[in-house]
BAVOKOL-154042 format. One record per atom (N, C-alpha, C, O): x negated, y, z; residue in three letters. Coordinates in steps of 0.05 Angstrom, whole numbers, plus 5000, padded with zeros to 4 digits. Example, Ala and Ser with C-alpha at 12.3 -4.5 7.8 and 13.67 -1.06 7.14 Angstrom:
<atoms>
473648865156ala475449105156ala473649345156ala471549345169ala474349555142ser472749795143ser474250015157ser473250235161ser
</atoms>
This chain:
<atoms>
472749238609met469949168604met469348888614met470548808634met467548748601tyr466748478609tyr463748468611tyr462348628598tyr462748288627ser459848238628ser459347948624ser460947778632ser457147898611ser456147618609ser453347618622ser451547758613ser453047458642thr450647438657thr449247178652thr450446958656thr446847178642phe445346948636phe443046928656phe441247088656phe443246728674ile441346688696ile439746438689ile440846228683ile437046458690phe435446228682phe432846208696phe431746408706phe431745968697ala429045918707ala427345848682ala428345708664ala424945948681thr423345918657thr421345688660thr420445618681thr420745588636lys418445408633lys416245578620lys415345778632lys415445508596gln413445658582gln414745768556gln415845618540gln414546038552phe415546158527phe413446138506phe411046168511phe414346088481asp412446088459asp413346288438asp415346438442asp411946298415asp412646488394asp415546458384asp416846648379asp416446208382glu419146158372glu421246268392glu423246378383glu420746238417phe422646348437phe422746648434phe424946768432phe420546788432his420447078430his421747168404his423147378404his421347018383arg422547098357arg425647078359arg427047268351arg426646858369leu429546818372leu430747028392leu432847138387leu429347068413asp430247258434asp430547538422asp432547678427asp428647628406arg428747888393arg431147908373arg432548108373arg431547698358ile433747698338ile436447718353ile438147868345ile436747558374ile439247558389ile439747828402ile441947938401ile437647938414ala437948208427ala438648418407ala440448588412ala437248418384asp437948618363asp440748578353asp442148778348asp441548328349ala444248278339ala446348378359ala448348508352ala445948318385ala447848408406ala448048718405ala450248818406ala445848848404arg445849148405arg447249278381arg448049508383arg447549138359thr448849248336thr451749158332thr453049248314thr452648988350met455448888348met457449088358met456949208379met459649118344pro461749288355pro462649178382pro463048928385pro462949348402gly463849268428gly461549228448gly462049188471gly459049238439tyr456749218457tyr456549488472tyr456649698460tyr456249468499leu456149718515leu453449758528leu452749988534leu451849548532gly449249588544gly448349328557gly449649118556gly446049338570glu444849108582glu442949178605glu441949408606glu442448988621glu440549008643glu439148738646glu440248538639glu436748748657ser435248498662ser433948518689ser432848728697ser434048298704trp432948288731trp431248038734trp431947828723trp429148058750glu427547828757glu427247818787glu426848018800glu427547568797asn427247528826asn424647368830asn424547128825asn422547508838ala419847378841ala419947158861ala418346968858ala421547168882ser421546968903ser422846708893ser422146488903ser424746718875thr426146478865thr425146398837thr425546168828thr423846588823gly423046538796gly425346548775gly424946478752gly427646658784leu429946678765leu429946948752leu429147148763leu430946948727thr431447188712thr434347208706thr435747008702thr435447448706ser438247498700ser438447708679ser437547938683ser439647638656asn440247838635asn443247878635asn444847698633asn444048138638val446948208638val447548378614val446348588610val449548288598tyr450448448576tyr453248538582tyr454848398594tyr453948788574tyr456548908578tyr457948938551tyr456849018531tyr460548868552trp462148858527trp464848998531trp465948998553trp465849128510glu468549248512glu470749038513glu472649068528glu470448808498thr472448608497thr471248328497thr468848298493thr472948128503leu472047858501leu471347778472leu469647608468leu472847888453asp472247828425asp469447918418asp468047778403asp468548148428ala465848248423ala463748048434ala461847988421ala464247968458leu462547768471leu462447508455leu460347388451leu464847418447gln465047168431gln463447188405gln462346988396gln463347418393ala461747458369ala458847388373ala457547268356ala457747468396leu454947408402leu454647108408leu452746978398leu456546998422ile456346708429ile456346538404ile455046328403ile457846618383gln457946468359gln455846548338gln455746428316gln454146738344his452046818325his450246578320his449446438338his449646528294pro448046288287pro445346268302pro444546048310pro443946488306val441346468320val441746418350val440146288362val443946518361his444546458389his445046158392his444046028411his446546048373leu447145758374leu444545598371leu444145388383leu442745688354gln440145558350gln438545558375gln437345358383gln438345788388ala436845818413ala438045648435ala436645518450ala440745648437lys442045488457lys441445188454lys441045048473lys441345098429ala440744808423ala437844738432ala437344508438ala436044938431ala433244888438ala432444988465ala430144978472ala434345078482gln433745198507gln432045028526gln430445138541gln432244768525ala430744588542ala427744618537ala426144538554ala426944718514asn424144758508asn422944978525asn420544978531asn424545178534trp423545408547trp424745458575trp423545608591trp426945338580leu428345388606leu428445148624leu428644918614leu428245198649asp428444988669asp431145008683asp431345008708asp433245038667gly435945058677gly436945348673gly435445538672gly439645358669tyr440945618666tyr443845608674tyr444945388677tyr444945848678arg447745878684arg448746128671arg447346328670arg451146128661val452446358648val454946428664val456546258671val455246678670val457546778685val458846998668val457647198662val461346948660ile462947138645ile464947268664ile466447128678ile464847538666ser466547678685ser467947908673ser467048038654ser470347968683glu471748208676glu470948418697glu471248368721glu470048648688val469148858706val471649028712val472849158694val472349038737leu474749188745leu474149488749leu475849658743leu471749548759arg471049828762arg468049848766arg466749658775arg466950078760thr464150138767thr464250418780thr465950578774thr462350468798tyr462150728811tyr459450768822tyr457850578825tyr458751008828gly456151088838gly455051318821gly456551448807gly452451368823ala451251578808ala451451508778ala450451298770ala452551688763val453051638734val450451568720val450451398703val448251698727ser445751648713ser444751368718ser443051268703ser445751228738tyr444850958744tyr446950748736tyr446150548723tyr449450778743thr451450568739thr452850578712thr453950368704thr452850798698his454350818673his452650738649his450550868644his453350528635leu451950458611leu453550548587leu455850488584leu452250698570arg453450798545arg452650608523arg450750458526arg454050618501ala453450448478ala450550458471ala449350678468ala449350228467his446550188459his444550308479his442350388471his445250318504glu443450408525glu442550168541glu444149998549glu439950148546thr438849928562thr437750028588thr437650278592thr436949848605arg435849928630arg433450118626arg433050298642arg431850068605glu429550238600glu430350528594glu428750708597glu432850568584asp433750838577asp434550998601asp434751238600asp435050858623leu436150998647leu433851128662leu434351258683leu
</atoms>
């Protein structure tokens, strides 16, 4: 399993940001190899972290190359005050299954 973590500081979101964000999230959730996602906000730093889980690097690469993702990436300076992406191989997960285990098409809101 792999994770892609998108950490960012925000400026001001507009309708175009929300439109692209919805399209990208919907595309990710329907891609073969998508396992789930989580989102975190740190009120003290103002940073947001979106974590997507993937079966393979090829599945992750499919989202990275999605045309709307590329469009949003090209315009990110309109909405973000900096970002960082961390791609990781997940060696293991453990804990309460109802909390740590993400099944296909399950989001944090489903837990």
